[in-house]
C-alpha positions in Angstrom: -5.5 9.6 -7.9 -5.1 12.4 -6.0 -1.9 13.4 -4.2 -1.5 13.4 -0.2 1.4 15.4 1.9 1.5 15.7 5.5 4.3 16.7 7.8 5.1 17.5 11.8 7.9 18.2 13.4 10.9 20.8 14.3 10.8 22.2 10.6 8.2 25.0 8.6 6.0 22.6 7.2 4.7 24.7 4.1 8.2 24.4 2.0 8.2 20.4 3.0 4.4 20.2 1.8 4.5 22.5 -1.5 7.7 20.5 -2.4 6.1 17.1 -2.1 2.9 18.1 -3.8 5.1 19.0 -7.0 6.4 15.8 -6.7 3.0 13.8 -6.4 1.5 16.2 -9.3 1.4 12.8 -11.6 -1.6 11.7 -9.6 -3.5 14.9 -10.5 -3.3 18.6 -10.8 -7.2 19.7 -11.1 -6.5 22.1 -7.8 -4.0 22.2 -5.0 -4.4 23.2 -1.5 -2.7 23.3 2.1 -4.0 23.3 5.6 -1.4 24.7 8.2 -1.6 24.7 12.1 0.4 27.9 13.5 -2.1 28.9 16.6 -4.7 29.0 14.3 -6.2 26.4 11.6 -4.9 28.6 8.0 -6.2 26.7 4.7 -5.3 28.0 1.3 -6.5 26.2 -2.1 -6.7 27.1 -5.6 -7.8 25.5 -8.8 -4.8 25.0 -11.1 -1.4 23.5 -10.5 0.7 23.6 -7.4 2.4 27.0 -8.8 -0.7 28.3 -9.0 -1.2 27.7 -5.4 2.1 29.1 -4.6 1.4 32.3 -6.3 -2.1 32.7 -4.7 -0.3 31.8 -1.2 2.1 34.7 -1.7 2.5 37.2 1.1 0.3 34.9 3.3 0.7 33.3 6.7 2.3 30.3 5.9 4.2 29.3 9.3 3.4 26.2 11.2 5.1 23.3 12.2 2.7 20.6 11.3 0.5 20.9 8.1 -1.2 18.8 5.2 -1.2 19.4 1.6 -3.4 18.2 -1.5 -3.1 18.0 -5.1 -6.5 16.9 -6.7 -7.7 14.6 -9.7 -11.3 15.4 -9.6 -14.2 13.0 -9.4 -17.3 14.5 -7.1 -17.2 17.9 -8.5 -15.4 20.1 -11.1 -12.2 21.6 -10.6 -12.7 24.7 -8.9 -11.4 26.8 -5.8 -14.4 25.7 -3.8 -13.6 21.8 -4.4 -10.3 22.1 -3.9 -9.0 20.1 -0.7 -8.1 20.4 2.3 -11.7 20.6 3.4 -13.0 21.6 6.6 -15.9 20.7 8.9 -18.8 23.0 9.7 -17.3 24.5 13.0 -14.2 25.1 11.2 -12.1 22.9 13.7 -11.3 20.0 11.7 -9.9 20.1 7.9 -9.0 16.6 6.2 -7.4 15.7 2.7 -8.4 12.6 1.0 -7.7 10.1 -2.4 -10.3 8.1 -2.9 -14.3 8.0 -3.4 -17.2 7.7 -0.2 -19.6 5.8 -1.9 -22.7 6.0 0.3 -21.6 9.9 0.8 -25.2 11.3 -0.4 -27.4 9.3 2.6 -24.8 10.3 4.9 -25.3 14.2 3.4 -28.9 14.3 3.7 -29.0 12.6 7.4 -26.2 15.6 8.2 -28.2 18.2 6.6 -31.1 17.4 8.8 -28.5 17.8 11.7 -28.4 21.4 10.4 -24.9 21.0 8.9 -24.4 23.3 5.9 -22.3 22.3 2.5 -20.3 24.5 0.6 -18.8 22.2 -2.0 -20.0 19.4 -4.1 -17.5 17.0 -3.0 -17.5 13.5 -0.8 -14.7 14.6 1.3 -16.6 17.6 2.7 -19.5 15.1 4.0 -17.0 12.9 5.5 -14.8 15.9 7.3 -18.4 16.7 8.7 -19.5 13.3 9.8 -16.4 13.2 11.9 -17.3 16.8 13.3 -21.2 15.6 14.3 -19.8 12.3 15.9 -17.0 14.1 17.8 -19.4 16.9 19.1 -21.9 14.7 20.0 -19.5 12.7 22.2 -16.8 15.0 23.1 -14.2 12.0 21.4 -10.4 12.7 20.7 -9.9 13.2 16.9 -8.9 9.8 16.6 -11.8 8.0 18.2 -14.0 10.4 16.4 -12.4 9.6 12.7 -12.2 6.0 13.9 -16.4 5.9 14.3 -16.5 7.9 11.1 -14.9 5.3 9.1 -16.9 2.4 10.5 -20.0 4.3 8.8 -18.6 4.8 5.3 -18.4 2.6 2.2 -15.5 3.2 -0.4 -11.6 3.9 -0.7 -9.8 6.1 1.0 -6.5 7.6 2.6 -7.4 10.6 4.6 -5.1 13.0 6.7 -7.1 14.9 9.3 -5.7 17.8 11.4 -7.8 19.6 14.6 -7.0 23.5 15.5 -8.3 22.1 19.5 -5.4 19.3 19.4 -2.5 21.2 17.3 0.2 19.0 17.9 -1.5 15.5 16.3 -2.5 14.1 13.2 -4.5 11.8 12.0 -4.3 9.1 8.8 -6.1 6.4 7.4 -6.4 4.3 4.9 -8.5 1.7 2.9 -7.9 0.5 -1.0 -5.8 4.1 -1.3 -2.1 3.9 -0.8 -0.9 6.0 2.4 2.8 5.8 3.8 4.1 7.2 7.0 8.0 8.4 6.8 10.0 8.3 10.1 12.4 11.3 10.6 14.3 12.4 13.7 11.7 14.4 15.7 9.5 14.7 12.7 7.1 12.4 10.8 5.8 12.5 7.1 2.8 11.5 5.2 2.3 10.9 1.6 0.7 9.0 -0.9 4.0 7.2 -1.9 7.3 7.7 -1.3 8.5 10.4 -3.5 8.0 13.4 -1.2 9.7 11.4 1.7 12.8 10.0 0.1 15.0 13.3 0.4 13.9 13.6 4.2 14.3 10.1 5.5 14.7 6.3 4.3 12.3 4.8 7.3 8.6 4.4 6.3 5.6 2.3 7.4 3.0 1.5 5.0 -0.2 1.5 6.1 -2.6 -1.5 5.8 -6.0 -1.6 5.0 -8.4 -0.2 7.8 -5.6 1.0 9.8 -5.5 4.2 11.6 -2.2 6.2 12.4 -2.2 8.7 15.0 0.8 11.1 15.2 2.2 13.4 17.6 5.5 14.8 18.6 5.3 13.5 22.0 4.0 10.0 21.7 5.2 9.5 18.4 3.8 7.0 16.2 0.9 4.6 16.9 -1.1 2.6 14.6 -5.1 0.6 15.5 -7.1 -0.8 13.2 -10.9 0.6 12.5 -12.3 -2.4 14.9 -9.9 -0.8 17.5 -6.9 -3.3 17.7 -3.6 -2.2 18.1 -0.5 -2.6 16.0 2.1 -3.0 18.4 5.1 -3.6 16.1 4.9 -2.0 12.4 6.9 -2.7 10.1 9.3 -0.3 9.3 10.8 -0.4 5.7 14.3 0.8 4.1 13.2 2.9 0.8 15.7 2.4 -2.3 14.3 5.2 -4.3 17.4 7.4 -5.2 16.3 11.6 -5.0 17.9 12.2 -8.5 15.5 9.1 -10.2 12.8 12.0 -9.5 14.7 14.8 -11.4 14.9 15.2 -14.8 18.4 14.9 -15.6 18.1 17.7 -18.3 15.5 16.7 -20.3 12.5 18.7 -20.9 10.0 16.2 -19.8 10.3 13.1 -17.8 8.6 11.2 -20.2 11.5 11.5 -22.7 13.8 10.9 -19.9 11.9 7.8 -19.1 11.7 6.7 -23.1 16.1 7.1 -22.9 16.1 5.5 -19.8 14.8 1.7 -21.4 17.9 0.3 -22.3 18.8 0.5 -18.3 15.5 -0.2 -16.7 15.2 -3.5 -19.0 18.6 -4.4 -17.8 17.9 -4.1 -14.2 14.6 -6.1 -14.8 16.6 -9.0 -16.1 19.5 -8.4 -13.6 19.8 -11.3 -11.4 17.4 -13.2 -12.8 18.7 -14.4 -16.2 22.1 -15.5 -17.4 22.6 -16.6 -21.2 26.4 -18.0 -20.4 24.9 -20.5 -17.7 21.6 -20.8 -19.6 19.0 -20.1 -17.0 16.2 -17.8 -15.6 15.5 -17.5 -12.5 12.3 -15.9 -10.8 11.3 -16.2 -7.4 7.2 -16.3 -7.4 7.6 -18.7 -9.9 10.0 -21.1 -8.1 8.0 -20.8 -5.1 5.1 -22.2 -6.9 6.6 -24.1 -9.7 4.3 -27.0 -9.5 1.2 -25.3 -9.4 2.1 -22.7 -12.2 3.2 -25.4 -14.9 0.2 -27.6 -14.2 -2.0 -24.5 -14.6 -5.0 -25.6 -16.9 -5.7 -21.0 -17.2 -3.7 -18.2 -16.8 -5.4 -14.8 -16.7 -4.0 -11.6 -16.7 -6.0 -8.9 -15.3 -4.7 -4.9 -16.1 -5.9 -1.5 -17.0 -4.4 0.8 -20.0 -1.0 0.3 -20.9 -0.7 -2.8 -18.6 -3.5 -4.5 -20.5 -1.5 -4.4 -24.0 1.6 -5.7 -22.0 -0.9 -8.6 -20.8 -1.8 -9.3 -24.3 1.9 -9.7 -24.9 2.1 -11.8 -22.4 -0.9 -13.9 -23.4 1.1 -14.3 -26.8 4.4 -15.5 -25.2 2.6 -17.8 -22.7 0.6 -19.5 -25.0 3.7 -19.7 -27.6 6.7 -20.5 -25.3 4.8 -22.5 -22.3 1.5 -23.5 -24.2 -0.9 -22.4 -21.4 -4.2 -21.2 -22.4 -4.4 -17.3 -21.4 -6.9 -15.1 -21.3 -6.5 -11.2 -20.7 -9.2 -9.1 -19.5 -10.0 -5.6 -18.3 -9.3 -5.5 -14.6 -12.2 -3.0 -14.8 -15.1 -5.4 -16.5 -13.4 -8.6 -14.7 -15.0 -8.4 -11.3 -18.3 -7.4 -12.5 -19.3 -10.1 -15.0 -19.4 -12.9 -12.8 -16.4 -14.7 -14.5 -15.1 -18.1 -14.2 -12.4 -18.7 -11.5 -11.2 -22.3 -10.2 -8.8 -23.4 -7.9 -6.5 -24.4 -10.9 -6.3 -21.0 -12.2 -3.6 -18.3 -12.0 -4.7 -14.5 -11.9 -1.8 -12.4 -13.2 -2.1 -8.4 -11.9 -0.3 -6.0 -14.1 0.1 -2.8 -12.8 3.0 0.1 -12.6 1.8 1.1 -9.5 0.3 -1.5 -7.4 -2.6 0.6 -6.3 -4.7 0.2 -9.1 -8.1 0.5 -7.8 -10.4 -2.0 -10.8 -7.2 -4.6 -10.3 -6.8 -4.6 -6.7 -10.6 -5.8 -6.8 -10.4 -8.3 -9.5 -7.7 -9.6 -7.3 -9.6 -10.1 -4.6 -12.3 -11.7 -6.2 -9.9 -13.9 -7.8 -8.0 -14.8 -4.4 -11.5 -15.3 -2.8 -12.3 -18.1 -4.9 -8.9 -20.0 -4.3 -6.7 -18.8 -7.6 -3.0 -18.4 -7.1 -2.7 -14.6 -7.5 0.7 -13.0 -9.3 1.3 -9.6 -9.2 3.8 -7.7 -11.7 4.3 -4.3 -10.3 6.8 -1.6 -10.2 6.1 0.3 -6.9 8.1 -1.5 -3.9 5.6 -2.0 -0.9 2.4 -1.2 -3.2 -1.0 -2.7 -2.4 -0.7 -5.3 -5.2 2.9 -6.3 -4.2 1.2 -7.0 -0.9 -1.6 -8.8 -1.2 -0.8 -11.4 -3.8 0.9 -14.8 -3.5 4.0 -14.4 -5.1 5.1 -11.6 -7.6 7.7 -10.0 -9.5 8.8 -6.3 -9.5 10.1 -4.6 -12.7 12.8 -2.8 -11.1 11.8 0.2 -13.6 12.3 3.0 -11.0 9.5 5.7 -10.4 7.8 6.8 -13.2 6.5 10.4 -13.0 5.4 10.7 -16.6 1.8 9.8 -16.9 1.8 8.2 -20.2 3.6 4.8 -19.1 6.7 4.2 -21.4 9.7 2.2 -19.2 7.0 0.4 -17.1 5.5 -1.4 -20.6 9.0 -2.6 -21.1 9.7 -3.5 -17.9 6.4 -5.3 -17.6 7.1 -7.1 -21.0 10.5 -8.0 -19.8 9.4 -9.7 -16.6 6.1 -11.3 -18.7 9.0 -12.9 -21.3 10.8 -14.0 -18.7 8.1 -15.9 -17.1 7.2 -17.5 -20.1 10.6 -18.8 -20.9 10.9 -20.0 -17.1 7.6 -21.9 -17.3 8.2 -23.0 -20.7 11.4 -24.9 -19.6 10.3 -26.0 -16.6 7.4 -27.7 -18.5 9.7 -28.6 -21.6 7.5 -27.1 -24.1 10.5 -25.3 -25.5 13.6 -26.9 -27.2 17.4 -26.4 -25.3 18.6 -25.1 -28.6 15.6 -22.2 -29.1 15.9 -21.4 -25.1 19.0 -21.0 -25.3 18.8 -18.7 -28.5 16.2 -16.8 -26.7 18.4 -16.2 -23.7 21.5 -14.9 -26.0 19.1 -13.0 -28.0 17.4 -11.3 -24.6 20.7 -10.6 -23.5 21.2 -8.1 -26.1 18.2 -6.2 -26.0 19.5 -3.4 -23.9 21.9 -2.6 -26.3 19.8 -3.2 -29.2 17.2 -0.1 -27.4 20.3 1.8 -27.5 20.2 1.4 -31.2 17.0 2.4 -31.7 17.0 5.3 -29.8 19.7 6.6 -32.4 16.4 7.1 -34.5 15.4 9.9 -32.8 15.7 12.7 -35.2 14.0 10.3 -37.9 10.8 10.4 -35.9 11.0 13.8 -35.0 11.0 14.9 -38.9 8.0 12.3 -39.3 6.3 14.1 -36.6 6.4 17.4 -38.1 5.0 15.8 -41.2 1.8 14.4 -39.5 1.3 16.5 -36.1 -1.6 18.3 -37.8 -4.0 14.7 -39.0 -6.8 14.6 -36.8 -7.0 10.6 -36.6 -4.4 8.0 -36.9 -4.6 4.0 -37.5 -1.9 1.7 -35.9 -1.5 -1.8 -37.3 0.1 -5.1 -36.4 -0.1 -8.5 -36.9 0.8 -11.4 -33.9 3.3 -10.0 -31.3 3.1 -6.6 -32.9 -1.2 -6.2 -32.5 -0.6 -5.0 -28.7 2.0 -2.5 -29.7 -0.2 -1.2 -32.6 -2.4 -0.6 -29.6 -0.1 0.8 -27.4 1.5 2.9 -29.8 -2.4 4.4 -30.3 -2.9 5.0 -26.6 0.3 6.9 -26.1 -1.0 9.1 -29.1 -4.3 9.6 -27.7 -3.3 10.2 -24.5 -0.8 13.2 -24.6 -1.3 14.8 -28.4 -4.7 14.5 -28.1 -5.1 13.0 -31.5 -7.8 10.1 -31.8 -5.9 7.1 -32.7 -6.9 3.2 -33.1 -5.2 0.1 -33.4 -6.3 -3.0 -35.3 -4.7 -6.2 -36.1 -3.8 -5.1 -39.8 -6.1 -7.7 -41.1 -8.8 -6.8 -39.7 -8.6 -3.5 -41.4 -10.6 -4.4 -44.7 -13.4 -5.6 -42.1 -14.3 -1.7 -41.3 -11.3 0.7 -40.6 -10.5 0.6 -44.2 -13.0 3.0 -45.1 -11.4 5.9 -42.9 -8.4 5.7 -45.2 -7.5 8.8 -47.4 -4.9 10.9 -48.1 -5.2 12.5 -44.9 -4.9 9.6 -42.8 -1.6 8.5 -41.2 -1.4 4.8 -41.0 1.6 3.3 -38.4 2.1 -0.5 -39.4 4.5 -2.2 -37.2 5.7 -4.6 -39.9 8.7 -6.4 -37.7 7.2 -9.9 -38.3 9.3 -12.4 -39.8 6.3 -14.8 -39.9 2.9 -13.7 -42.1 5.3 -10.7 -43.4 4.0 -11.5 -46.9 0.4 -10.7 -45.4 2.1 -7.1 -44.0 3.4 -6.2 -47.4 0.0 -6.8 -48.7 -1.9 -4.4 -45.9 0.8 -1.6 -46.5 0.0 -2.2 -50.3 -3.9 -2.1 -49.4 -3.3 1.3 -47.6 -1.4 3.0 -50.2 -3.9 1.9 -52.9 -6.0 4.2 -51.4 -3.6 6.9 -50.5 -2.8 6.7 -47.1 -0.1 7.6 -45.3 2.3 4.8 -44.4 4.6 4.9 -41.7 6.2 1.7 -41.2 8.5 0.5 -38.2 10.5 -2.4 -40.0 13.5 -4.5 -39.3 16.8 -3.2 -40.7 18.0 -3.9 -44.3 13.9 -4.3 -45.1 13.5 -3.7 -48.7 10.3 -4.4 -49.9 7.9 -2.4 -47.3 10.4 0.3 -47.3 10.0 0.8 -50.8 6.4 1.0 -50.3 6.1 3.0 -47.1 6.2 7.2 -47.0 8.4 6.8 -44.4 10.2 3.8 -42.6 11.9 3.6 -39.2 14.1 0.8 -38.6 15.3 -1.7 -35.7 17.3 -4.0 -35.3 16.8 -7.6 -36.2 16.4 -10.1 -33.2 14.0 -13.1 -32.3 9.8 -12.8 -32.9 9.2 -12.8 -29.6 11.0 -10.1 -28.4 10.4 -7.3 -30.9 8.0 -5.4 -28.6 11.2 -4.4 -26.4 12.1 -2.7 -29.6 9.2 -1.8 -32.0 7.3 0.3 -29.3 10.2 2.7 -28.7 9.8 4.8 -32.1 6.5 5.2 -31.2 6.3 6.2 -27.9 9.2 8.8 -29.4 6.8 9.6 -32.5 4.1 10.5 -29.7 6.0 12.5 -27.3 7.4 14.7 -30.6 3.8 15.4 -31.8 2.6 16.1 -28.6 5.6 18.8 -28.0 4.7 20.6 -31.8 1.1 20.6 -30.6 2.0 22.5 -27.3 0.5 19.8 -25.4 1.9 19.3 -21.6 3.7 15.7 -22.4 4.3 15.0 -18.5 0.6 15.9 -17.2 -1.8 15.3 -19.8 -5.6 16.5 -19.4 -8.1 14.5 -17.4 -5.6 12.0 -16.3 -3.6 10.6 -13.7 -1.0 8.6 -13.3 -2.5 5.9 -10.4 -5.8 5.4 -10.4 -6.9 4.6 -7.0 -10.6 5.0 -7.8 -13.2 3.1 -9.8 
């Protein structure tokens, strides 16, 4: 969740760290802080966003060519100045930043208190830095050795960076189940939770693996060991493909709006080199590598959280419809705690934008231990899920800065659609003519996304009419049901309006009691199958004076005559409709949030990458 930045080199550290923290604010924005080494160790931290930290440090001594910074999403302890990172040891010698949770912090804290340690914050992180202090002082250890011993005693997830006032040219970093990347520059090094703060300084990075400790100094460079003290002699250096322009708003008011408008390009990028309608093929490296095992699978399990779970539901519909393999979609957060039945003939697909989602990683580790083939669908290159899976595919959506996912969702759906088609073709569960028909139509989706975006002014008008509603319902059938769930989630996430998504036929089993003249009901009514049923559902809402906003196929007359407002999308094959029908719902939530003066890119209590359970 939290964002970590570190720098050691020949430049002033503070400007690099603060700019990096701004890039990482999507990971948390409850508080922010920096620690700078310039002969003494100066720590500044403040509740609020990075901008609040900048105001707080105005006029302070910010010199120093080594430093660390942190932007927080609160886990242990409420957001305030004291609980903000960095945290210091009791003797003031050490300072630490941390992303993750130390699960056994309570007994460690109690033991340290018996040794005379006094704590000033409510955080588990302060306990860890005091533990390092205790180990270091008792045995007079070098910083890296004290960190290594301390980490062997803790249980939980962490990405940490530690500095020692008595070793002013060295920083020590480590990770377990939380991401950390080292950037290698010309006589300088960078540390960050992901590559976004690093890309403008260097393209050369090393992704730390679980239970690895990096010791960075200007005289000895980068040295990596494991917690069990084994040396990593030749760490792999990766070349970043990220471009700095992808991290800027590009003239848009918010990253979310920019990312909504990027979807025609990101879907095309996801398809590029993988689908060719003219030649009649789909090629996914991960599928080809394990073709026999996947096509003979008795069951596919999809594990994901949040928006990725909704894309997984669409994947279930696609794979069962086209490839005829039973699919179950699981919340990753529940999967590992209910003793699921997993066997060697199962395929487990993990979906995660960041590739670092803690619950999804834990679910994968369980599935892998039981012999299942695990397949990752992620956006971030070099992420943990990408590295632990047997095979996988990147969605190539580029960095998604807005906390509420948009282009990653359509990228995931596009990838799942290609997977379903590739498996169906290999198994022979789809006719050649229908396969070719879907390929032809799939190639038209990016252009049709651009057509959908032309409805933006109309969606903005509708948003104005319903922005003050306290509740909303979203209804859909078949492929449109997961879209209804996703639309409701978007409204909740960024406008703070309570919204729920339902299969349209389930409305009569409870939710219809909520409908009155004040209730907006968004109906995704693009289905060619069960169209008459959807019409009936709309009429049921109107009979109870509900406000109907219908997403329909262009040229629709029946529902358009009944609904209060309609938004048309281009006609396409039914399995492909989610790629188009979700976009008006993204725009609807965006405009309502703006009109309600909500922070669209950084909604309250949320963070982009959920790296704690």
